[in-house]
C-alpha positions in Angstrom: 24.3 19.5 -86.5 21.3 18.9 -84.4 21.9 18.7 -80.7 21.2 15.5 -79.0 18.2 15.8 -76.7 19.1 15.3 -73.0 17.3 12.7 -71.1 15.4 14.0 -68.1 15.8 11.8 -65.1 12.6 11.2 -63.3 13.0 11.1 -59.6 12.1 7.9 -58.0 9.2 8.0 -55.7 10.0 6.1 -52.5 7.4 3.5 -51.7 5.8 4.0 -48.3 6.1 0.9 -46.1 2.9 -1.1 -46.0 0.9 -0.6 -42.9 1.0 -3.8 -40.8 -2.4 -5.3 -40.3 -2.4 -7.5 -37.2 -4.4 -10.7 -37.0 -5.1 -13.3 -34.3 -1.8 -15.0 -35.1 0.0 -11.9 -33.9 -1.1 -12.0 -30.3 2.1 -11.1 -28.5 3.4 -8.8 -31.2 0.0 -7.0 -31.3 0.0 -6.6 -27.5 3.5 -5.1 -27.6 2.5 -2.7 -30.4 -0.5 -1.6 -28.5 1.5 -0.9 -25.4 4.3 0.8 -27.4 1.9 3.2 -29.1 0.3 4.2 -25.8 3.7 4.7 -24.3 5.0 6.7 -27.2 1.8 8.9 -27.3 2.1 9.5 -23.6 5.8 10.4 -23.8 5.1 12.8 -26.7 2.3 14.8 -25.0 4.4 15.0 -21.7 7.4 16.2 -23.7 5.3 18.9 -25.5 3.7 20.0 -22.2 7.0 20.4 -20.4 8.4 22.3 -23.4 5.4 24.6 -23.4 5.5 25.2 -19.6 9.3 26.0 -19.7 8.8 28.6 -22.5 6.1 30.3 -20.4 7.6 30.2 -16.9 11.3 29.4 -17.3 12.5 31.0 -20.5 16.1 30.7 -19.4 15.8 26.9 -19.5 15.2 24.6 -22.5 14.1 21.0 -22.9 16.6 19.6 -25.3 15.6 17.9 -28.4 15.7 14.1 -27.8 18.6 13.6 -30.2 20.7 16.2 -28.4 19.6 14.9 -25.0 20.8 11.4 -25.8 24.3 12.6 -26.6 24.5 14.7 -23.4 23.5 12.2 -20.7 24.1 8.5 -20.5 22.9 6.3 -17.7 25.0 3.3 -16.7 22.9 0.1 -16.4 23.6 -3.3 -14.9 25.6 -5.6 -17.0 28.0 -2.9 -18.3 25.4 -1.4 -20.7 24.4 2.2 -20.9 21.1 3.9 -21.6 20.6 7.3 -23.2 18.3 9.8 -21.6 16.4 12.0 -24.1 14.4 14.3 -21.8 17.0 16.6 -20.4 16.6 20.2 -19.2 19.5 22.6 -19.4 20.0 26.4 -19.2 19.8 28.2 -22.6 23.4 29.4 -22.3 24.8 26.1 -21.1 25.2 22.5 -22.2 25.3 21.0 -18.7 22.2 19.0 -17.7 20.0 20.5 -14.8 17.0 18.1 -14.6 16.0 14.8 -16.1 12.6 13.6 -17.1 11.4 10.2 -18.2 7.8 9.1 -19.1 6.7 5.5 -18.6 3.5 3.6 -19.5 2.9 0.3 -17.6 0.3 -2.2 -18.6 0.6 -4.6 -15.6 2.7 -5.3 -12.5 4.7 -8.0 -14.2 6.9 -5.3 -15.8 7.6 -3.2 -12.7 11.2 -4.4 -12.5 11.8 -3.9 -16.3 10.2 -0.5 -16.4 11.6 0.6 -13.1 15.2 -0.6 -13.3 16.5 2.6 -14.8 14.8 4.6 -12.0 17.0 3.0 -9.4 20.1 4.0 -11.5 19.1 7.6 -11.9 20.7 8.7 -8.6 24.0 7.5 -10.1 23.9 10.3 -12.6 24.5 13.0 -10.0 27.9 11.5 -9.3 28.9 12.2 -12.9 26.9 15.4 -13.4 26.9 17.6 -10.3 24.8 20.2 -12.1 21.8 17.8 -12.1 19.3 18.8 -9.3 17.1 15.8 -9.7 15.0 13.5 -11.9 11.2 13.1 -12.4 9.4 10.0 -13.7 6.1 10.8 -15.3 4.0 7.7 -15.1 0.8 6.3 -16.6 -0.7 2.9 -16.3 -0.7 0.3 -13.5 1.8 1.9 -11.1 0.7 0.9 -7.6 1.4 3.3 -4.7 3.7 0.9 -3.0 5.9 0.5 -6.0 6.0 4.2 -6.6 7.1 4.8 -3.0 9.7 2.1 -3.2 11.3 3.5 -6.4 11.0 7.1 -5.1 12.7 6.1 -1.8 15.5 4.0 -3.2 16.1 5.9 -6.4 15.3 9.4 -5.0 13.3 10.2 -8.1 10.1 12.2 -8.0 7.4 9.7 -9.2 4.5 11.6 -10.7 1.4 9.5 -11.5 -0.3 11.3 -14.3 -3.0 8.8 -15.3 -4.0 5.2 -14.3 -4.5 2.4 -16.8 -8.3 2.5 -16.2 -8.3 6.2 -17.0 -6.3 5.8 -20.2 -8.4 2.9 -21.5 -11.6 4.9 -20.7 -10.4 7.6 -23.1 -9.9 5.0 -25.9 -13.2 3.2 -25.5 -15.3 5.4 -27.8 -12.6 5.2 -30.6 -12.5 1.4 -30.2 -16.3 1.2 -30.4 -16.2 3.2 -33.6 -13.4 1.0 -35.0 -15.3 -2.3 -34.4 -18.5 -0.9 -35.9 -16.6 0.4 -39.0 -14.9 -2.9 -39.5 -17.9 -5.0 -38.6 -16.2 -6.6 -35.6 -17.5 -8.0 -32.3 -17.9 -5.6 -29.4 -14.6 -5.0 -27.6 -14.7 -3.4 -24.1 -11.7 -2.3 -22.0 -13.5 -2.3 -18.6 -12.2 -5.5 -16.8 -9.0 -4.2 -15.4 -8.0 -7.4 -13.7 -8.3 -9.4 -16.9 -6.6 -6.7 -19.0 -3.6 -6.6 -16.7 -3.2 -10.3 -17.2 -3.9 -10.4 -21.0 -5.2 -7.9 -23.5 -8.5 -8.9 -25.1 -8.1 -9.3 -28.9 -4.8 -7.4 -28.9 -4.7 -7.5 -32.7 -7.9 -5.5 -33.0 -6.6 -3.0 -30.4 -3.3 -2.6 -32.2 -5.0 -2.0 -35.6 -7.3 0.5 -33.9 -4.4 2.5 -32.5 -2.5 2.4 -35.8 -5.5 4.0 -37.5 -5.9 6.5 -34.7 -2.3 7.6 -35.0 -2.5 7.9 -38.8 -5.5 10.2 -38.5 -4.0 12.3 -35.7 -6.7 11.3 -33.2 -4.4 9.4 -30.9 -2.3 12.4 -29.9 -5.5 14.4 -29.2 -6.7 11.6 -27.0 -3.4 11.4 -25.3 -3.5 15.1 -24.4 -6.6 14.3 -22.2 -4.4 11.9 -20.1 -2.9 15.0 -18.5 -6.2 16.2 -17.2 -7.3 13.5 -14.8 -7.8 14.6 -11.2 -5.1 13.3 -8.8 -6.0 15.2 -5.6 -7.7 18.3 -4.1 -5.9 21.3 -2.7 -6.7 23.2 0.5 -9.4 25.1 -1.3 -11.0 21.9 -2.7 -9.8 22.7 -6.2 -8.8 19.8 -8.4 -5.1 19.0 -8.8 -4.6 17.4 -12.2 -1.8 15.2 -13.5 -0.4 18.2 -15.5 -0.3 20.2 -12.3 1.9 17.6 -10.7 4.3 17.8 -13.6 4.4 21.6 -13.2 5.1 21.2 -9.5 7.9 18.8 -10.2 9.5 21.3 -12.6 9.1 24.1 -10.1 10.9 22.2 -7.4 13.8 21.3 -9.7 14.2 24.8 -11.2 13.9 26.7 -8.1 16.8 29.3 -7.9 19.9 27.9 -6.3 20.5 29.1 -2.7 23.1 31.9 -2.2 24.7 29.8 0.6 24.2 26.1 -0.2 24.2 23.8 2.8 25.3 20.1 2.9 22.3 18.1 4.3 23.8 14.6 4.2 26.9 12.5 3.5 27.2 9.3 1.6 30.4 7.4 1.9 31.2 4.3 -0.2 34.4 2.4 0.6 35.7 0.0 -2.1 37.7 -2.9 -0.5 40.3 -4.7 -2.6 38.4 -7.9 -2.1 35.5 -6.4 -4.1 33.3 -5.6 -1.1 31.7 -2.2 -0.7 31.1 -0.6 2.7 28.4 2.0 2.3 26.7 4.3 4.8 24.7 7.5 4.7 25.1 10.2 7.4 23.5 13.5 8.4 26.1 14.3 11.0 29.6 15.2 10.0 31.3 13.8 13.1 29.7 10.4 12.5 31.0 10.5 8.9 34.5 11.2 10.2 34.3 8.4 12.7 33.2 6.0 10.0 36.1 7.0 7.8 38.6 6.8 10.7 37.3 3.4 11.7 37.5 1.6 8.3 40.5 3.4 6.9 42.7 2.8 9.9 41.5 -0.5 11.3 41.8 -3.5 8.9 40.2 -5.8 11.5 37.1 -3.6 11.5 36.9 -4.1 7.7 37.2 -7.9 8.1 34.5 -7.9 10.8 31.9 -6.2 8.5 32.7 -8.0 5.3 33.0 -11.5 6.7 29.8 -13.5 6.6 28.5 -14.4 10.1 28.4 -18.0 11.1 25.0 -19.6 11.6 25.6 -19.9 15.3 25.8 -16.2 15.6 22.5 -15.7 13.7 20.9 -18.4 15.9 22.1 -16.7 19.0 20.9 -13.4 17.8 17.5 -14.9 17.0 17.3 -16.6 20.4 18.3 -13.3 22.1 15.6 -11.4 20.2 13.0 -14.1 21.1 14.1 -13.8 24.8 13.7 -10.0 24.7 10.3 -10.3 23.1 9.2 -12.8 25.8 10.3 -10.3 28.4 8.3 -7.5 26.7 5.2 -9.8 26.4 5.5 -10.8 30.1 5.6 -7.1 31.1 2.6 -6.3 28.9 0.7 -9.2 30.4 1.6 -8.2 33.8 0.4 -4.6 33.2 -2.9 -6.0 31.8 -3.4 -8.2 34.8 -2.8 -5.2 37.2 -5.3 -3.1 35.2 -7.8 -5.9 35.4 -7.4 -6.1 39.2 
């Protein structure tokens, strides 16, 4: 009896998702895609650079794979939500986090608060993870010095500006020129920073260009150049590049722990049953003890600090300040008159 021939199942070939072609009707979506691709490319090259630097100089440490980092550290955000951090450095023989890194691209100042909100929350991590020595934010784009200083001061995060928006766009210009010629499009220049920060010109063409650059592997090569812009000069007049600042930030965080650690400051936060929080930072231990003794043993002192002051008190304070200023002005005028005579 002849055997029945077995059917051979042909494996299905998964269809690749069609590449999105952006048009003039996709203005906002295209602008978001353009910014997202720059941000992703920047984050990728920074991640690879940190990984490479650790393997050469700090072989006892490892930059965790993003998926593992996300499960290790979570950052509480306002509104009861949480955010996973994927750039986490730990020791090879440990699962405890030691340092945190984030990379952020910013197109314009309107998104400072959105992009920077997590920075102000990073200091909260140390309360849950005492092994964390600090955090670094690697930045590219329109991060002004004032904003960087504010976030660094309030969030106590090392803010490293690697490349400005003007520098990033300058590296893309030749590829954009080639794209518009190849597709017979009108000239598209990224040289008017004020206009670009307000609105991207022909965002759909820019998004299509970056999609093509990523597919060809060109975008990642361009992104590597973003680490090589000069940020300062050293004492010997040698260039300090963005990547050197990343290295410096890593060196500070992974410096060997002191044999005899010293407490340098105290932060005390008192939660009142009314919902109020009394917070203060000290560098003197006796002052910290006095603070604790005052508010834990004197309910009236708590009421005084958490009770809103009446307008009269504010007015009196304002009038008192004005009076003091008048006295100072009179003294200064008097000194000027004497010098004149």
